[in-house]
MDTraj code that builds the backbone (N, CA, C; nanometers):
import mdtraj as md
import numpy as np

residues = "MET THR THR PRO ASP PRO PHE GLU HIS ASP ALA ALA VAL TYR VAL LEU GLY ALA LEU ASP PRO ASP ASP ARG LEU ALA PHE GLU GLU HIS LEU ALA ALA CYS PRO ASP CYS ARG ASP ARG VAL GLU GLN LEU ARG PRO THR VAL ALA LEU MET ALA ALA VAL ARG ALA ASP GLY PHE ASP LEU GLU PRO GLY PRO VAL PRO ASP THR LEU LEU PRO GLY LEU LEU ARG GLU ALA ALA ARG GLU ARG SER ARG ARG ARG ARG LEU THR ALA GLY LEU ALA GLY LEU ALA ALA ALA CYS LEU VAL ALA LEU VAL ILE VAL VAL TRP PRO SER GLY SER ALA PRO LYS PRO VAL ALA ARG GLU MET THR ALA VAL ARG THR SER PRO VAL HIS ALA THR ALA THR LEU LEU GLY ARG LYS TRP GLY THR GLN ILE ASP LEU HIS CYS TYR TYR ASP GLU GLY VAL ALA VAL SER MET PRO TYR ASP LEU VAL VAL VAL ASP LYS ALA ASN ALA LYS HIS ASP ALA GLY SER TRP TRP LEU THR PRO GLU GLY ALA THR ASP PHE THR GLY GLY THR SER VAL ARG PRO ASP ARG ILE ALA GLU VAL GLN VAL THR LEU PRO ASP GLY THR PRO ILE LEU ARG LEU THR VAL".split()
xyz = np.array([
    [0.0844, -0.1196, 0.0000],
    [0.0000, 0.0000, 0.0000],
    [0.0879, 0.1246, 0.0000],
    [0.0592, 0.2182, -0.0893],
    [0.1400, 0.3398, -0.0993],
    [0.1110, 0.4352, 0.0160],
    [0.2164, 0.4844, 0.0798],
    [0.2001, 0.5783, 0.1907],
    [0.1602, 0.7148, 0.1368],
    [0.0522, 0.7781, 0.1888],
    [0.0106, 0.9106, 0.1397],
    [0.1202, 1.0139, 0.1616],
    [0.1341, 1.1046, 0.0670],
    [0.2318, 1.2137, 0.0778],
    [0.1762, 1.3196, 0.1731],
    [0.2394, 1.3428, 0.2903],
    [0.1862, 1.4402, 0.3868],
    [0.1924, 1.5832, 0.3353],
    [0.2689, 1.6085, 0.2280],
    [0.2824, 1.7430, 0.1733],
    [0.1954, 1.7641, 0.0483],
    [0.1096, 1.6666, 0.0176],
    [0.0362, 1.6701, -0.1088],
    [-0.0456, 1.7979, -0.1273],
    [-0.1023, 1.8509, -0.0181],
    [-0.1904, 1.9670, -0.0294],
    [-0.1220, 2.0970, 0.0108],
    [0.0110, 2.0978, 0.0223],
    [0.0825, 2.2177, 0.0682],
    [0.1294, 2.3077, -0.0455],
    [0.1221, 2.2617, -0.1713],
    [0.1812, 2.3388, -0.2810],
    [0.1177, 2.4762, -0.2962],
    [-0.0161, 2.4829, -0.2997],
    [-0.0824, 2.6118, -0.3201],
    [-0.0553, 2.7071, -0.2045],
    [-0.0588, 2.6534, -0.0807],
    [-0.0348, 2.7388, 0.0360],
    [0.1097, 2.7886, 0.0373],
    [0.2032, 2.7022, -0.0082],
    [0.3443, 2.7422, -0.0166],
    [0.3645, 2.8535, -0.1182],
    [0.3040, 2.8382, -0.2376],
    [0.3200, 2.9397, -0.3418],
    [0.2574, 3.0720, -0.2989],
    [0.1458, 3.0662, -0.2237],
    [0.0832, 3.1879, -0.1725],
    [0.1638, 3.2529, -0.0610],
    [0.2655, 3.1805, -0.0069],
    [0.3467, 3.2366, 0.1002],
    [0.2814, 3.2234, 0.2369],
    [0.1839, 3.1315, 0.2509],
    [0.1066, 3.1223, 0.3741],
    [0.1574, 3.0152, 0.4705],
    [0.2689, 2.9510, 0.4421],
    [0.3269, 2.8540, 0.5346],
    [0.4061, 2.9266, 0.6433],
    [0.3952, 2.8752, 0.7680],
    [0.4790, 2.9348, 0.8714],
    [0.6242, 2.8896, 0.8485],
    [0.7242, 2.9563, 0.9103],
    [0.8653, 2.9281, 0.8794],
    [0.9042, 2.7805, 0.8904],
    [0.8593, 2.7121, 0.9966],
    [0.8984, 2.5720, 1.0133],
    [0.8385, 2.4835, 0.9046],
    [0.7095, 2.5071, 0.8735],
    [0.6448, 2.4274, 0.7683],
    [0.7037, 2.4581, 0.6314],
    [0.7398, 2.5848, 0.6072],
    [0.7995, 2.6219, 0.4782],
    [0.9334, 2.5502, 0.4596],
    [1.0163, 2.5480, 0.5670],
    [1.1461, 2.4809, 0.5583],
    [1.1279, 2.3321, 0.5312],
    [1.0327, 2.2698, 0.6009],
    [1.0092, 2.1268, 0.5803],
    [0.9611, 2.0983, 0.4384],
    [0.8733, 2.1866, 0.3874],
    [0.8217, 2.1658, 0.2522],
    [0.9312, 2.1841, 0.1480],
    [1.0201, 2.2839, 0.1645],
    [1.1277, 2.3063, 0.0689],
    [1.2266, 2.1901, 0.0687],
    [1.2535, 2.1313, 0.1861],
    [1.3393, 2.0119, 0.1905],
    [1.2719, 1.8952, 0.1172],
    [1.1388, 1.8860, 0.1335],
    [1.0632, 1.7799, 0.0650],
    [1.0651, 1.7993, -0.0864],
    [1.0597, 1.9253, -0.1325],
    [1.0574, 1.9538, -0.2761],
    [1.1794, 1.8974, -0.3486],
    [1.2945, 1.9021, -0.2819],
    [1.4182, 1.8559, -0.3453],
    [1.4105, 1.7086, -0.3855],
    [1.3227, 1.6320, -0.3184],
    [1.3152, 1.4884, -0.3453],
    [1.1807, 1.4442, -0.4031],
    [1.0915, 1.5407, -0.4296],
    [0.9576, 1.5033, -0.4762],
    [0.9223, 1.5771, -0.6053],
    [0.9396, 1.5130, -0.7207],
    [0.9065, 1.5793, -0.8477],
    [0.7585, 1.6130, -0.8611],
    [0.6694, 1.5330, -0.7993],
    [0.5265, 1.5620, -0.8096],
    [0.4929, 1.6948, -0.7426],
    [0.5494, 1.7189, -0.6241],
    [0.5242, 1.8452, -0.5541],
    [0.5876, 1.9615, -0.6288],
    [0.7081, 1.9378, -0.6880],
    [0.7704, 2.0459, -0.7658],
    [0.6834, 2.0828, -0.8848],
    [0.6244, 1.9823, -0.9498],
    [0.5362, 2.0095, -1.0638],
    [0.4150, 2.0913, -1.0206],
    [0.3566, 2.0549, -0.9047],
    [0.2396, 2.1302, -0.8576],
    [0.2762, 2.2759, -0.8288],
    [0.3946, 2.2969, -0.7680],
    [0.4399, 2.4337, -0.7380],
    [0.4582, 2.5128, -0.8661],
    [0.5252, 2.4534, -0.9667],
    [0.5530, 2.5243, -1.0917],
    [0.4239, 2.5564, -1.1674],
    [0.3234, 2.4680, -1.1580],
    [0.1973, 2.4920, -1.2272],
    [0.1198, 2.6076, -1.1640],
    [0.1371, 2.6292, -1.0335],
    [0.0631, 2.7343, -0.9637],
    [0.1309, 2.8706, -0.9687],
    [0.2663, 2.8739, -0.9847],
    [0.3394, 3.0001, -0.9728],
    [0.2929, 3.1095, -1.0707],
    [0.2716, 3.0785, -1.2029],
    [0.2337, 3.1865, -1.2940],
    [0.1060, 3.2576, -1.2533],
    [0.0028, 3.1808, -1.2110],
    [-0.1221, 3.2451, -1.1751],
    [-0.1115, 3.3196, -1.0435],
    [-0.0266, 3.2748, -0.9504],
    [-0.0039, 3.3483, -0.8262],
    [0.0609, 3.4826, -0.8557],
    [0.1573, 3.4825, -0.9499],
    [0.2226, 3.6083, -0.9876],
    [0.1219, 3.7055, -1.0460],
    [0.0285, 3.6541, -1.1287],
    [-0.0735, 3.7411, -1.1860],
    [-0.1670, 3.7938, -1.0781],
    [-0.2013, 3.7112, -0.9816],
    [-0.2876, 3.7554, -0.8730],
    [-0.2232, 3.8684, -0.7945],
    [-0.0917, 3.8580, -0.7705],
    [-0.0209, 3.9617, -0.6962],
    [-0.0113, 4.0900, -0.7756],
    [-0.0146, 4.0784, -0.9118],
    [0.0060, 4.1953, -0.9961],
    [-0.1225, 4.2678, -1.0333],
    [-0.2369, 4.2018, -1.0158],
    [-0.3619, 4.2640, -1.0577],
    [-0.3887, 4.3916, -0.9801],
    [-0.4191, 4.5005, -1.0474],
    [-0.4487, 4.6270, -0.9830],
    [-0.5979, 4.6360, -0.9551],
    [-0.6338, 4.7040, -0.8478],
    [-0.7735, 4.7142, -0.8085],
    [-0.8570, 4.7861, -0.9124],
    [-0.7999, 4.8835, -0.9877],
    [-0.8790, 4.9573, -1.0855],
    [-0.9078, 4.8758, -1.2095],
    [-0.8667, 4.7483, -1.2144],
    [-0.9042, 4.6614, -1.3250],
    [-1.0385, 4.5952, -1.3042],
    [-1.1018, 4.6196, -1.1880],
    [-1.2309, 4.5609, -1.1564],
    [-1.3297, 4.6714, -1.1215],
    [-1.4570, 4.6337, -1.1048],
    [-1.5580, 4.7315, -1.0682],
    [-1.5562, 4.7557, -0.9190],
    [-1.4494, 4.8159, -0.8699],
    [-1.4316, 4.8445, -0.7280],
    [-1.4121, 4.9938, -0.7101],
    [-1.4049, 5.0385, -0.5858],
    [-1.3738, 5.1780, -0.5579],
    [-1.2388, 5.2120, -0.6172],
    [-1.2186, 5.3285, -0.6841],
    [-1.0890, 5.3626, -0.7431],
    [-0.9851, 5.3876, -0.6374],
    [-0.8593, 5.3676, -0.6756],
    [-0.7489, 5.3927, -0.5842],
    [-0.6485, 5.2819, -0.5896],
    [-0.5204, 5.3110, -0.5649],
    [-0.4155, 5.2091, -0.5740],
    [-0.4232, 5.1083, -0.4614],
    [-0.3748, 4.9873, -0.4883],
    [-0.3662, 4.8834, -0.3857],
    [-0.2340, 4.8977, -0.3123],
    [-0.2337, 4.9119, -0.1777],
    [-0.1061, 4.9243, -0.1051],
    [-0.0179, 4.8041, -0.1278],
    [0.1148, 4.8281, -0.1383],
    [0.2100, 4.7181, -0.1576],
    [0.2058, 4.6199, -0.0422],
    [0.1597, 4.6671, 0.0768],
    [0.1605, 4.5802, 0.1954],
    [0.0351, 4.4949, 0.2076],
    [-0.0641, 4.5149, 0.1174],
    [-0.1905, 4.4436, 0.1321],
    [-0.1739, 4.2931, 0.1187],
    [-0.1127, 4.2477, 0.0068],
    [-0.0982, 4.1035, -0.0143],
    [-0.0120, 4.0367, 0.0920],
    [0.1093, 4.0935, 0.1278],
    [0.1874, 4.0305, 0.2352],
    [0.1098, 4.0207, 0.3654],
    [0.0296, 4.1252, 0.3968],
    [-0.0484, 4.1220, 0.5206],
    [-0.1512, 4.0116, 0.5202],
    [-0.2196, 3.9960, 0.4072],
    [-0.3182, 3.8887, 0.3967],
    [-0.2537, 3.7517, 0.4088],
    [-0.1353, 3.7374, 0.3485],
    [-0.0663, 3.6076, 0.3542],
    [-0.0200, 3.5756, 0.4958],
    [0.0268, 3.6794, 0.5689],
    [0.0673, 3.6538, 0.7082],
    [-0.0515, 3.6087, 0.7913],
    [-0.1678, 3.6704, 0.7694],
    [-0.2873, 3.6303, 0.8418],
    [-0.3280, 3.4878, 0.8056],
    [-0.3137, 3.4530, 0.6764],
    [-0.3448, 3.3170, 0.6331],
    [-0.2536, 3.2162, 0.7006],
    [-0.1264, 3.2539, 0.7192],
    [-0.0313, 3.1636, 0.7837],
    [-0.0706, 3.1383, 0.9291],
    [-0.1121, 3.2457, 0.9982],
    [-0.1537, 3.2280, 1.1381],
    [-0.2765, 3.1387, 1.1473],
    [-0.3727, 3.1600, 1.0567],
    [-0.4930, 3.0772, 1.0578],
    [-0.4612, 2.9327, 1.0256],
    [-0.3666, 2.9107, 0.9349],
    [-0.3296, 2.7748, 0.8971],
    [-0.2675, 2.7000, 1.0140],
    [-0.1887, 2.7703, 1.0964],
    [-0.1267, 2.7062, 1.2119],
    [-0.2331, 2.6574, 1.3095],
    [-0.3442, 2.7326, 1.3201],
    [-0.4504, 2.6932, 1.4141],
    [-0.5414, 2.5856, 1.3569],
    [-0.5459, 2.5807, 1.2201],
    [-0.6430, 2.4893, 1.1590],
    [-0.5774, 2.4068, 1.0499],
    [-0.4740, 2.3332, 1.0849],
    [-0.3950, 2.2571, 0.9881],
    [-0.4799, 2.1556, 0.9115],
    [-0.5845, 2.1058, 0.9724],
    [-0.6657, 2.0037, 0.9064],
    [-0.7449, 2.0585, 0.7887],
    [-0.7526, 2.1929, 0.7755],
    [-0.8264, 2.2530, 0.6652],
    [-0.7374, 2.2905, 0.5479],
    [-0.6119, 2.2446, 0.5501],
    [-0.5180, 2.2805, 0.4433],
    [-0.5696, 2.2404, 0.3052],
    [-0.6251, 2.1214, 0.2930],
    [-0.6724, 2.0746, 0.1630],
    [-0.7825, 2.1656, 0.1092],
    [-0.8734, 2.2076, 0.1964],
    [-0.9794, 2.2975, 0.1527],
    [-0.9255, 2.4320, 0.1097],
    [-0.8272, 2.4850, 0.1829],
    [-0.7659, 2.6134, 0.1469],
    [-0.6960, 2.6036, 0.0123],
    [-0.6278, 2.4926, -0.0124],
    [-0.5579, 2.4759, -0.1399],
    [-0.6573, 2.4740, -0.2553],
    [-0.7688, 2.4038, -0.2380],
    [-0.8684, 2.4001, -0.3439],
    [-0.9289, 2.5365, -0.3706],
    [-0.9566, 2.6128, -0.2628],
    [-1.0128, 2.7467, -0.2788],
    [-0.9150, 2.8390, -0.3492],
    [-0.7857, 2.8299, -0.3114],
    [-0.6841, 2.9148, -0.3748],
    [-0.6764, 2.8860, -0.5238],
    [-0.6774, 2.7576, -0.5605],
    [-0.6686, 2.7221, -0.7018],
    [-0.7886, 2.7749, -0.7792],
    [-0.9084, 2.7655, -0.7196],
    [-1.0280, 2.8153, -0.7871],
    [-1.0218, 2.9657, -0.8068],
    [-0.9729, 3.0392, -0.7060],
    [-0.9612, 3.1846, -0.7163],
    [-0.8620, 3.2236, -0.8248],
    [-0.7511, 3.1494, -0.8322],
    [-0.6502, 3.1815, -0.9324],
    [-0.7042, 3.1609, -1.0733],
    [-0.7790, 3.0543, -1.0944],
    [-0.8380, 3.0301, -1.2264],
    [-0.9341, 3.1420, -1.2623],
    [-1.0151, 3.1875, -1.1650],
    [-1.1098, 3.2951, -1.1905],
    [-1.0381, 3.4231, -1.2278],
    [-0.9276, 3.4536, -1.1598],
    [-0.8521, 3.5749, -1.1889],
    [-0.7940, 3.5715, -1.3288],
    [-0.7418, 3.4553, -1.3698],
    [-0.6847, 3.4442, -1.5040],
    [-0.7918, 3.4711, -1.6087],
    [-0.9128, 3.4208, -1.5858],
    [-1.0214, 3.4414, -1.6815],
    [-1.0571, 3.5890, -1.6906],
    [-1.0524, 3.6603, -1.5766],
    [-1.0917, 3.8004, -1.5741],
    [-0.9884, 3.8903, -1.6381],
    [-0.8575, 3.8697, -1.6053],
    [-0.7583, 3.9676, -1.6444],
    [-0.6803, 3.9327, -1.7697],
    [-0.6832, 3.8100, -1.8173],
    [-0.6014, 3.7750, -1.9332],
    [-0.6556, 3.8426, -2.0574],
    [-0.5768, 3.9206, -2.1282],
    [-0.6272, 3.9971, -2.2423],
    [-0.6637, 3.9081, -2.3598],
    [-0.7650, 3.9523, -2.4347],
    [-0.8055, 3.8780, -2.5536],
    [-0.7232, 3.9225, -2.6725],
    [-0.7315, 3.8459, -2.7800],
    [-0.6570, 3.8805, -2.8996],
    [-0.5135, 3.8353, -2.8900],
    [-0.4390, 3.8610, -2.9953],
    [-0.2990, 3.8213, -2.9983],
    [-0.2151, 3.9348, -3.0523],
    [-0.0873, 3.9361, -3.0178],
    [0.0061, 4.0383, -3.0646],
    [0.1419, 3.9731, -3.0805],
    [0.2266, 4.0266, -3.1671],
    [0.3605, 3.9705, -3.1847],
    [0.4358, 3.9666, -3.0525],
    [0.4980, 3.8537, -3.0232],
    [0.5704, 3.8386, -2.8978],
    [0.7089, 3.9004, -2.9085],
    [0.7450, 3.9894, -2.8144],
    [0.8789, 4.0493, -2.8183],
    [0.9873, 3.9424, -2.8096],
    [1.1057, 3.9775, -2.8566],
    [1.2186, 3.8849, -2.8556],
    [1.2742, 3.8727, -2.7136],
    [1.3071, 3.7496, -2.6730],
    [1.3683, 3.7275, -2.5422],
    [1.5081, 3.7892, -2.5388],
    [1.5428, 3.8493, -2.4262],
    [1.6734, 3.9136, -2.4112],
    [1.7552, 3.8433, -2.3031],
    [1.8843, 3.8275, -2.3282],
    [1.9742, 3.7608, -2.2338],
    [1.9990, 3.8510, -2.1138],
    [1.9832, 3.7945, -1.9932],
    [2.0145, 3.8690, -1.8717],
    [2.1645, 3.8594, -1.8442],
    [2.2231, 3.9666, -1.7915],
    [2.3669, 3.9694, -1.7655],
    [2.3963, 3.9413, -1.6190],
    [2.5135, 3.8844, -1.5931],
    [2.5518, 3.8462, -1.4570],
    [2.5909, 3.9695, -1.3755],
    [2.5401, 3.9746, -1.2523],
    [2.5797, 4.0774, -1.1569],
    [2.6969, 4.0270, -1.0726],
    [2.6981, 3.8966, -1.0498],
    [2.8052, 3.8308, -0.9747],
    [2.8207, 3.6898, -1.0298],
    [2.9305, 3.6244, -0.9959],
    [2.9556, 3.4893, -1.0460],
    [2.8464, 3.3939, -0.9993],
    [2.7859, 3.3220, -1.0940],
    [2.6744, 3.2335, -1.0626],
    [2.6601, 3.1313, -1.1749],
    [2.6136, 3.0091, -1.1426],
    [2.5900, 2.9090, -1.2474],
    [2.4548, 2.9256, -1.3155],
    [2.3805, 3.0301, -1.2783],
    [2.2454, 3.0506, -1.3300],
    [2.2484, 3.1416, -1.4532],
    [2.1715, 3.1057, -1.5564],
    [2.1573, 3.1865, -1.6768],
    [2.0090, 3.2025, -1.7068],
    [1.9722, 3.3139, -1.7707],
    [1.8303, 3.3348, -1.8001],
    [1.8123, 3.4336, -1.9148],
    [1.7012, 3.4159, -1.9853],
    [1.6548, 3.5152, -2.0811],
    [1.5187, 3.5641, -2.0328],
    [1.4863, 3.6903, -2.0610],
    [1.3604, 3.7475, -2.0144],
    [1.2885, 3.8167, -2.1301],
    [1.1579, 3.8005, -2.1331],
    [1.0733, 3.8666, -2.2316],
    [0.9679, 3.9471, -2.1578],
    [0.9588, 4.0775, -2.1854],
    [0.8620, 4.1646, -2.1204],
    [0.7460, 4.1920, -2.2147],
    [0.6245, 4.1715, -2.1670],
    [0.5053, 4.1942, -2.2475],
    [0.4106, 4.2876, -2.1734],
    [0.3725, 4.3976, -2.2363],
    [0.2771, 4.4891, -2.1752],
    [0.1394, 4.4259, -2.1690],
    [0.0770, 4.4360, -2.0524],
    [-0.0578, 4.3834, -2.0332],
    [-0.1483, 4.4928, -1.9774],
    [-0.2773, 4.4688, -1.9799],
    [-0.3742, 4.5650, -1.9283],
    [-0.3484, 4.5963, -1.7815],
    [-0.3012, 4.4968, -1.7060],
    [-0.2788, 4.5130, -1.5627],
    [-0.1364, 4.5544, -1.5281],
    [-0.0450, 4.5610, -1.6264],
    [0.0943, 4.5971, -1.5976],
    [0.1903, 4.5315, -1.6955],
    [0.2791, 4.4447, -1.6451],
    [0.3792, 4.3801, -1.7307],
    [0.3900, 4.2318, -1.6965],
    [0.3835, 4.1483, -1.7996],
    [0.4090, 4.0051, -1.7853],
    [0.5553, 3.9806, -1.8202],
    [0.6228, 3.8976, -1.7395],
    [0.7638, 3.8667, -1.7631],
    [0.7790, 3.7163, -1.7808],
    [0.8186, 3.6750, -1.9014],
    [0.8434, 3.5332, -1.9297],
    [0.9926, 3.5071, -1.9159],
    [1.0275, 3.4130, -1.8286],
    [1.1679, 3.3847, -1.7992],
    [1.2029, 3.2423, -1.8403],
    [1.3164, 3.2262, -1.9049],
    [1.3715, 3.0941, -1.9374],
    [1.5035, 3.0841, -1.8614],
    [1.5094, 2.9932, -1.7639],
    [1.6221, 2.9903, -1.6697],
    [1.6842, 2.8509, -1.6653],
    [1.8178, 2.8452, -1.6553],
    [1.8852, 2.7152, -1.6535],
    [2.0232, 2.7276, -1.5862],
    [2.0743, 2.6132, -1.5420],
    [2.2056, 2.6048, -1.4782],
    [2.3149, 2.5736, -1.5814],
    [2.4413, 2.6025, -1.5430],
    [2.5551, 2.5497, -1.6182],
    [2.5503, 2.3975, -1.6162],
    [2.6016, 2.3343, -1.7175],
    [2.6054, 2.1886, -1.7216],
    [2.6881, 2.1339, -1.6057],
    [2.6370, 2.0315, -1.5412],
    [2.7082, 1.9684, -1.4312],
    [2.6742, 2.0219, -1.2937],
    [2.5962, 2.1304, -1.2864],
    [2.5575, 2.1858, -1.1566],
    [2.4480, 2.0991, -1.0960],
    [2.4653, 2.0611, -0.9692],
    [2.3684, 1.9741, -0.9012],
    [2.3088, 2.0480, -0.7820],
    [2.2456, 2.1601, -0.8074],
    [2.1871, 2.2424, -0.7019],
    [2.0378, 2.2562, -0.7280],
    [1.9577, 2.2470, -0.6216],
    [1.8139, 2.2661, -0.6330],
    [1.7720, 2.3690, -0.5292],
    [1.7267, 2.4861, -0.5742],
    [1.6907, 2.5931, -0.4800],
    [1.5987, 2.6954, -0.5466],
    [1.5311, 2.7781, -0.4653],
    [1.4405, 2.8795, -0.5208],
    [1.5138, 3.0077, -0.5587],
    [1.4569, 3.0804, -0.6534],
    [1.5067, 3.2124, -0.6935],
    [1.3878, 3.3074, -0.7048],
    [1.4160, 3.4372, -0.6927],
    [1.3111, 3.5382, -0.6991],
    [1.3304, 3.6291, -0.8193],
    [1.2182, 3.6806, -0.8699],
    [1.2193, 3.7784, -0.9784],
    [1.1778, 3.9133, -0.9203],
    [1.2607, 4.0154, -0.9420],
    [1.2366, 4.1484, -0.8842],
    [1.2392, 4.2528, -0.9948],
    [1.1429, 4.3444, -0.9910],
    [1.1375, 4.4559, -1.0859],
    [1.1754, 4.5843, -1.0126],
    [1.2677, 4.6609, -1.0699],
    [1.3071, 4.7911, -1.0153],
    [1.2490, 4.8984, -1.1066],
    [1.1637, 4.9865, -1.0518],
    [1.1034, 5.0889, -1.1366],
    [1.1954, 5.2101, -1.1488],
    [1.1543, 5.3107, -1.2244],
    [1.2391, 5.4254, -1.2515],
    [1.2532, 5.5187, -1.1324],
    [1.1753, 5.4933, -1.0264],
    [1.1923, 5.5662, -0.9010],
    [1.2808, 5.4875, -0.8054],
    [1.3407, 5.3775, -0.8547],
    [1.4307, 5.2902, -0.7785],
    [1.3573, 5.2106, -0.6702],
    [1.2264, 5.1952, -0.6838],
    [1.1507, 5.1109, -0.5913],
    [1.1483, 4.9682, -0.6457],
    [1.1537, 4.8701, -0.5547],
    [1.1565, 4.7300, -0.5943],
    [1.0183, 4.6668, -0.5776],
    [0.9839, 4.5777, -0.6720],
    [0.8542, 4.5105, -0.6713],
    [0.8756, 4.3605, -0.6941],
    [0.8163, 4.2780, -0.6076],
    [0.8233, 4.1327, -0.6263],
    [0.7438, 4.0933, -0.7498],
    [0.8025, 4.0077, -0.8327],
    [0.7344, 3.9622, -0.9548],
    [0.7193, 3.8109, -0.9572],
    [0.7440, 3.7445, -0.8438],
    [0.7259, 3.5999, -0.8361],
    [0.8549, 3.5274, -0.8021],
    [0.8450, 3.3978, -0.7816],
    [0.9614, 3.3137, -0.7516],
    [0.9377, 3.1751, -0.8080],
    [1.0438, 3.0992, -0.8231],
    [1.0333, 2.9660, -0.8817],
    [1.1457, 2.8793, -0.8257],
    [1.1377, 2.7505, -0.8533],
    [1.2341, 2.6514, -0.8048],
    [1.3142, 2.6000, -0.9241],
    [1.4464, 2.6157, -0.9225],
    [1.5323, 2.5692, -1.0311],
    [1.6058, 2.4432, -0.9876],
    [1.5963, 2.3380, -1.0683],
    [1.6596, 2.2099, -1.0369],
    [1.7570, 2.1728, -1.1481],
    [1.8472, 2.0772, -1.1216],
    [1.9456, 2.0376, -1.2235],
    [1.8857, 1.9570, -1.3386],
    [1.7584, 1.9166, -1.3284],
    [1.7006, 1.8291, -1.4298],
    [1.6878, 1.8951, -1.5667],
    [1.6837, 2.0270, -1.5721],
    [1.6672, 2.0955, -1.7005],
    [1.6245, 2.2390, -1.6809],
    [1.6039, 2.3090, -1.7935],
    [1.5657, 2.4497, -1.7888],
    [1.4235, 2.4646, -1.7341],
    [1.3981, 2.5800, -1.6736],
    [1.2664, 2.6126, -1.6201],
    [1.2104, 2.7336, -1.6930],
    [1.0867, 2.7246, -1.7403],
    [1.0159, 2.8385, -1.7977],
    [0.9193, 2.8907, -1.6922],
    [0.9352, 3.0165, -1.6567],
    [0.8577, 3.0758, -1.5480],
    [0.7922, 3.2052, -1.5965],
    [0.6667, 3.2272, -1.5607],
    [0.5969, 3.3508, -1.5944],
    [0.5673, 3.4285, -1.4680],
    [0.6211, 3.5507, -1.4584],
    [0.5966, 3.6385, -1.3457],
    [0.5197, 3.7612, -1.3910],
    [0.4870, 3.8481, -1.2978],
    [0.4118, 3.9671, -1.3338],
    [0.4259, 4.0779, -1.2326],
    [0.4022, 4.2004, -1.2774],
    [0.4073, 4.3185, -1.1919],
    [0.3061, 4.4201, -1.2414],
    [0.2538, 4.5038, -1.1507],
    [0.1602, 4.6085, -1.1903],
    [0.2322, 4.7273, -1.2528],
    [0.3661, 4.7299, -1.2472],
    [0.4433, 4.8383, -1.3082],
    [0.4363, 4.8259, -1.4608],
    [0.4030, 4.9345, -1.5298],
    [0.3964, 4.9320, -1.6755],
    [0.5361, 4.9186, -1.7359],
    [0.5471, 4.8627, -1.8570],
    [0.6792, 4.8457, -1.9180],
    [0.7593, 4.9743, -1.9280],
    [0.6924, 5.0867, -1.9568],
    [0.7660, 5.2122, -1.9715],
    [0.8125, 5.2713, -1.8397],
    [0.7715, 5.2084, -1.7267],
    [0.8147, 5.2551, -1.5943],
    [0.9183, 5.1613, -1.5324],
    [0.9558, 5.0541, -1.6032],
    [1.0542, 4.9587, -1.5508],
    [1.1950, 5.0025, -1.5905],
    [1.2842, 5.0052, -1.4919],
    [1.4244, 5.0375, -1.5187],
    [1.5095, 4.9115, -1.5305],
    [1.4771, 4.8099, -1.4499],
    [1.5608, 4.6896, -1.4462],
    [1.4798, 4.5713, -1.3957],
    [1.5120, 4.4530, -1.4471],
    [1.4563, 4.3268, -1.3985],
    [1.5713, 4.2449, -1.3423],
    [1.5533, 4.1883, -1.2222],
    [1.6610, 4.1147, -1.1546],
    [1.6167, 3.9733, -1.1196],
    [1.7116, 3.8803, -1.1270],
    [1.6975, 3.7485, -1.0645],
    [1.7805, 3.7532, -0.9379],
    [1.7197, 3.7197, -0.8238],
    [1.7905, 3.7296, -0.6968],
    [1.7885, 3.5970, -0.6215],
    [1.8829, 3.5850, -0.5282],
    [1.8814, 3.4738, -0.4339],
    [1.7694, 3.4973, -0.3328],
    [1.7314, 3.3952, -0.2527],
    [1.6238, 3.4142, -0.1552],
    [1.6500, 3.5269, -0.0557],
    [1.7786, 3.5608, -0.0298],
    [1.8081, 3.6704, 0.0633],
    [1.8045, 3.8074, -0.0033],
    [1.7681, 3.8129, -0.1331],
    [1.7567, 3.9399, -0.2030],
    [1.8789, 3.9809, -0.2808],
    [1.9870, 3.9023, -0.2762],
    [2.1097, 3.9375, -0.3489],
    [2.0905, 3.9153, -0.4987],
    [2.1069, 4.0210, -0.5820],
    [2.0902, 4.0036, -0.7270],
    [2.2047, 3.9209, -0.7859],
    [2.1705, 3.8313, -0.8802],
    [2.2733, 3.7554, -0.9503],
    [2.2669, 3.7791, -1.1021],
    [2.1486, 3.8162, -1.1525],
    [2.1310, 3.8478, -1.2948],
    [2.0465, 3.9744, -1.3066],
    [2.0672, 4.0485, -1.4160],
    [1.9832, 4.1661, -1.4369],
    [1.9626, 4.1922, -1.5851],
    [1.8529, 4.2612, -1.6138],
    [1.8230, 4.3057, -1.7492],
    [1.7847, 4.4520, -1.7418],
    [1.8639, 4.5382, -1.8042],
    [1.8332, 4.6805, -1.8068],
    [1.7343, 4.7071, -1.9196],
    [1.6251, 4.7722, -1.8871],
    [1.5181, 4.7962, -1.9838],
    [1.5395, 4.9328, -2.0521],
])
top = md.Topology()
chain = top.add_chain()
for i, resn in enumerate(residues, 1):
    res = top.add_residue(resn, chain, resSeq=i)
    for name in ("N", "CA", "C"):
        top.add_atom(name, md.element.get_by_symbol(name[0]), res)
traj = md.Trajectory(xyz[None], top)
């Protein structure tokens, strides 16, 4: 009889950032050895990035900007609730997935347009990571398509973050993904910053240290 995976329903909560520190560490250690969980995480990341990037004025709501602290605050509250009600994790994961699908249906633009050419990101410091980035203007801001891979022979599995620096030198999270030695990763991130307001796109380590950049 196959033993159930205790982390099976943690992928959506992990991508939303709602795991408490101890559970997040345990889940990340599990990811290194579980391709099924890595697949679930990678499938959820693009829509989570879009959810974080959607601006309030794209819906029939009261006008006004969404504070940068709104989403992190909601996620911290979700983490506290999850600690008290761990048995409801599966239900929370299902609800999160349904919300993400609804958001994609609402904000994804119709029609088609020529896709811009991918541009090679340059190294900020010595690193085995390489990436190309494609920026696409969207109704809600900017979509960033990333193609990321390791040097041949590198056996490292860890997360990386995508950061957008606007022309006022403010930084905006555009998503994160897990890069493994098995092959290249295609990741889609997003930001509410319009393409003409972006100064730089960065790939950073989890501690925020930039390793790659693309000057726009």
